[in-house]
C-alpha positions in Angstrom: 23.1 -11.0 5.3 22.7 -7.4 5.7 20.9 -7.0 2.1 18.6 -10.2 3.0 17.6 -8.3 6.4 17.3 -5.0 5.4 15.4 -5.5 2.0 13.1 -8.0 4.6 12.0 -5.5 6.9 11.9 -2.4 4.0 9.2 -4.4 2.6 7.4 -5.0 5.5 7.2 -1.7 6.3 5.6 -0.7 3.3 3.5 -3.6 2.3 2.5 -4.8 5.8 0.7 -1.8 6.9 -0.7 -1.9 3.3 -2.0 -5.4 4.0 -3.3 -4.2 7.7 -5.2 -1.6 5.9 -6.6 -3.4 3.3 -8.3 -5.9 5.9 -9.3 -2.9 7.9 -11.3 -1.8 5.0 -13.1 -5.0 3.9 -13.9 -5.0 7.5 -16.0 -1.9 7.8 -17.0 -2.4 4.0 -19.5 -5.9 5.3 -23.2 -5.4 6.2 -23.6 -6.3 10.2 -25.7 -9.5 9.0 -21.7 -11.0 7.5 -20.4 -11.6 11.2 -18.7 -14.5 9.8 -16.5 -12.1 7.1 -16.1 -9.8 9.8 -14.2 -11.6 12.1 -12.1 -13.0 9.5 -11.0 -9.9 8.4 -10.5 -8.3 11.8 -8.2 -11.7 12.2 -6.2 -10.5 9.3 -5.6 -6.9 10.3 -4.8 -8.3 13.9 -2.2 -10.5 12.5 -0.8 -7.9 10.1 -1.0 -5.6 12.9 1.4 -8.3 15.2 3.9 -8.4 12.1 4.2 -4.8 11.3 5.0 -4.1 15.3 7.4 -7.0 15.2 8.9 -5.6 12.2 9.2 -1.9 13.7 11.0 -3.1 16.6 13.6 -5.2 13.8 14.4 -2.4 11.8 15.2 0.5 14.0 18.9 1.4 12.4 18.7 -1.4 9.5 16.6 0.2 6.9 17.5 3.2 4.8 17.4 6.7 4.4 15.7 6.6 1.3 12.6 4.9 2.6 11.8 6.3 5.8 12.1 9.8 4.2 10.0 8.9 1.5 6.3 8.7 3.0 6.0 5.7 2.2 5.6 4.0 5.7 4.0 6.9 7.2 2.9 10.5 6.3 2.0 13.7 8.4 -1.2 12.7 8.2 -1.2 8.9 9.3 -1.5 9.3 13.1 -4.7 12.3 12.5 -6.4 9.5 9.9 -5.8 6.3 12.0 -7.7 8.1 14.9 -10.2 9.4 12.9 -11.0 6.0 11.4 -10.9 4.1 14.2 -13.5 6.8 15.8 -15.7 6.8 12.8 -15.6 2.6 12.1 -15.4 1.7 16.1 -12.6 -0.5 14.6 -9.4 -0.6 17.2 -6.1 1.2 15.5 -2.7 0.4 17.3 -1.5 4.3 16.8 1.7 3.3 19.0 3.5 1.6 16.0 2.6 4.6 14.1 4.8 6.6 16.9 7.8 3.8 16.8 7.9 4.1 13.3 8.0 7.8 13.3 11.5 7.2 15.7 13.0 5.0 13.1 16.2 5.3 12.7 18.3 5.1 9.4 21.7 3.6 8.6 23.7 1.1 10.0 23.5 1.4 13.7 23.4 -2.0 14.4 25.3 -5.4 13.5 23.8 -8.2 11.7 24.0 -10.9 13.7 22.7 -14.5 13.6 20.2 -13.5 15.6 18.9 -10.7 13.6 18.7 -12.9 10.8 16.7 -15.9 12.5 14.1 -13.5 13.8 13.7 -12.0 10.2 13.3 -15.4 8.7 11.2 -16.3 11.3 9.1 -12.7 10.4 8.7 -13.6 6.3 7.6 -16.9 6.8 5.0 -16.0 8.9 4.0 -12.7 6.8 3.8 -15.3 4.2 1.7 -17.6 5.9 -0.9 -14.5 7.2 -0.1 -13.6 2.9 -1.7 -17.1 1.7 -4.5 -16.8 3.9 -5.4 -13.0 2.9 -5.0 -13.8 -0.6 -7.6 -16.7 -0.4 -10.0 -14.7 1.8 -9.8 -11.9 -1.1 -10.9 -14.6 -3.7 -13.5 -15.5 -1.8 -15.0 -12.4 -1.4 -14.2 -11.4 -5.1 -16.2 -14.5 -6.3 -18.8 -14.2 -3.9 -19.4 -10.4 -4.9 -19.3 -11.0 -8.5 -21.6 -14.1 -7.9 -24.2 -11.6 -6.5 -24.4 -13.5 -3.6 -22.0 -11.3 -1.0 -22.6 -7.2 -0.4 -19.5 -4.8 0.5 -19.4 -1.3 0.1 -16.1 -2.0 -1.5 -16.0 -1.6 -5.6 -15.3 -5.4 -7.5 -12.5 -3.5 -8.9 -11.1 -2.5 -5.6 -11.1 -6.0 -4.6 -9.0 -7.0 -7.5 -7.0 -4.5 -6.7 -6.0 -4.9 -3.5 -5.5 -8.9 -4.4 -3.2 -7.7 -7.1 -0.8 -5.9 -4.3 -1.3 -8.6 -2.0 0.2 -11.0 -4.8 2.8 -8.7 -5.4 3.9 -8.4 -1.6 4.2 -12.5 -1.2 6.3 -12.7 -5.0 8.6 -10.3 -2.9 8.6 -12.2 0.3 9.0 -15.8 -1.8 12.5 -14.2 -3.6 13.6 -13.3 -0.4 13.8 -16.7 0.8 14.3 -18.5 -1.9 17.3 -16.0 -3.3 17.9 -13.9 -0.3 17.1 -10.7 -2.3 14.5 -9.6 -4.2 15.7 -9.3 -8.2 15.2 -6.2 -9.8 11.9 -6.4 -12.0 12.4 -5.0 -15.4 11.2 -1.0 -15.8 8.4 -1.8 -18.0 6.7 -4.3 -16.0 7.1 -2.2 -13.1 6.0 0.6 -14.6 2.5 -1.3 -15.9 2.0 -2.4 -12.4 2.1 0.9 -10.5 0.6 3.0 -13.4 -2.0 0.6 -13.1 -2.5 1.1 -9.5 -2.4 5.1 -9.8 -4.7 4.6 -12.8 -7.2 2.6 -10.2 -6.7 5.1 -7.2 -7.8 7.9 -9.5 -10.9 6.0 -10.5 -11.7 4.9 -6.8 -11.6 9.0 -5.8 -13.4 10.0 -8.5 -16.3 7.2 -6.8 -16.0 8.0 -3.6 -16.2 12.0 -3.8 -19.4 13.3 -2.9 -21.4 14.1 -6.4 -21.1 18.4 -5.6 -17.2 18.1 -5.7 -16.8 18.2 -9.3 -13.5 19.8 -9.1 -11.8 17.2 -7.4 -13.8 14.5 -9.5 -12.9 15.9 -13.1 -9.3 16.4 -11.4 -9.7 12.7 -10.2 -10.6 12.0 -13.8 -7.6 13.1 -15.1 -5.1 11.6 -13.2 -7.1 8.4 -14.4 -7.1 8.8 -18.0 -3.3 9.7 -18.0 -2.7 7.0 -16.0 -4.2 4.8 -18.7 -2.3 6.4 -21.1 0.7 6.0 -19.7 -0.3 2.4 -19.4 -1.2 1.8 -22.9 2.6 2.9 -23.6 4.2 1.0 -21.3 2.4 -1.8 -23.0 3.6 -1.1 -26.3 6.9 -0.1 -25.3 10.2 -1.4 -26.0 11.8 -2.7 -22.5 15.1 -1.0 -23.7 13.7 2.1 -24.6 11.6 3.8 -21.4 13.6 6.3 -20.6 11.3 9.1 -22.1 8.4 7.4 -20.6 9.7 6.8 -17.2 10.7 10.7 -17.2 7.0 11.8 -18.5 5.5 8.7 -15.5 7.8 10.5 -12.6 6.3 13.8 -13.6 2.5 13.0 -13.5 3.4 10.8 -10.4 4.5 14.1 -8.7 1.6 15.9 -9.5 -0.7 13.1 -8.8 1.3 12.9 -5.4 0.8 16.7 -4.8 -3.1 15.7 -5.4 -3.4 13.3 -3.1 -1.8 15.2 -0.4 -4.1 18.1 -0.5 -6.9 15.4 -0.9 -5.7 14.0 2.7 -5.4 17.2 4.1 -8.9 17.7 3.0 -10.4 14.9 4.0 -8.8 15.0 7.1 -9.1 18.3 7.9 -13.0 17.8 7.1 -12.9 20.0 4.3 -13.9 17.3 1.4 -17.5 16.0 1.1 -17.3 12.0 0.3 -17.3 8.5 1.7 -13.6 8.4 1.5 -12.2 7.0 4.9 -9.1 9.1 6.2 -6.9 6.3 6.4 -7.8 5.1 2.9 -6.8 8.9 2.1 -3.7 8.3 3.5 -3.3 5.1 2.3 -3.3 6.3 -1.3 -0.8 8.9 -1.0 1.8 6.5 0.7 1.5 3.8 -2.3 2.3 7.5 -4.4 5.2 8.4 -2.3 6.1 4.4 -2.6 5.9 4.7 -6.7 7.8 7.8 -6.4 10.4 6.6 -5.1 11.3 3.5 -6.9 10.5 5.8 -10.8 13.6 8.1 -8.8 15.8 5.2 -8.1 14.8 3.9 -11.3 16.2 7.2 -13.0 19.1 7.4 -11.2 20.5 3.9 -12.4 
């Protein structure tokens, strides 16, 4: 059952943090009058924060070196971004979870026994329950926003974006619970999913930068166009002939990761004019790091 335990914990280390931050971004984006929506977003933030805390306690010595070293769990900016975002929004963020993640050890330091499997199974089921609720909440927000019955500072496309990520996470947990492992998706569908995510990140960055940041806006727009082309080519490509396109995607994503790293450093250092929360900058950087690891692994295989 080691594969089941390891894959479950690696999945939660990445996605549970993503979900708790989605909840925070939703919470921060509502006007003060929307007390019900704010309270519900806060509840989901606390649920995923608790799930991440439980994951970290189980993950020490149980997860792979490639995941912990990829920058998808935490980055050099995460703690600072959390502190700044907490001060700017007034939303509490548990920094000690990040500190514990930075101390995680890799490898097979612990024996997988029935007790650990039982803890992981309960964690999976609890996260699945929270995910189902969060997905319904995001769908409600999107429905109300597009019918002009709710205001939020978040783009409708961003709500669709974070909804797709939540559904991907749910699919992975369901596979782990039903089959004990995650099916390897074909490279074509995997690249279609993540190229769209990367393209939309660039579109959001472009739209959240101050109009005076002309050079950064131009670079963000360039990446949006690059991923739009890669997305279209992936959709047209034969699944058996993806190697050349994957190599180009990998190269683009490495450049994009460097752009996001510089952007996160600039935003946390208060050197870039924007309405991007520091934690949002770190959030999209971690997703690029995650995608890079997937692409690198696909190339090795």
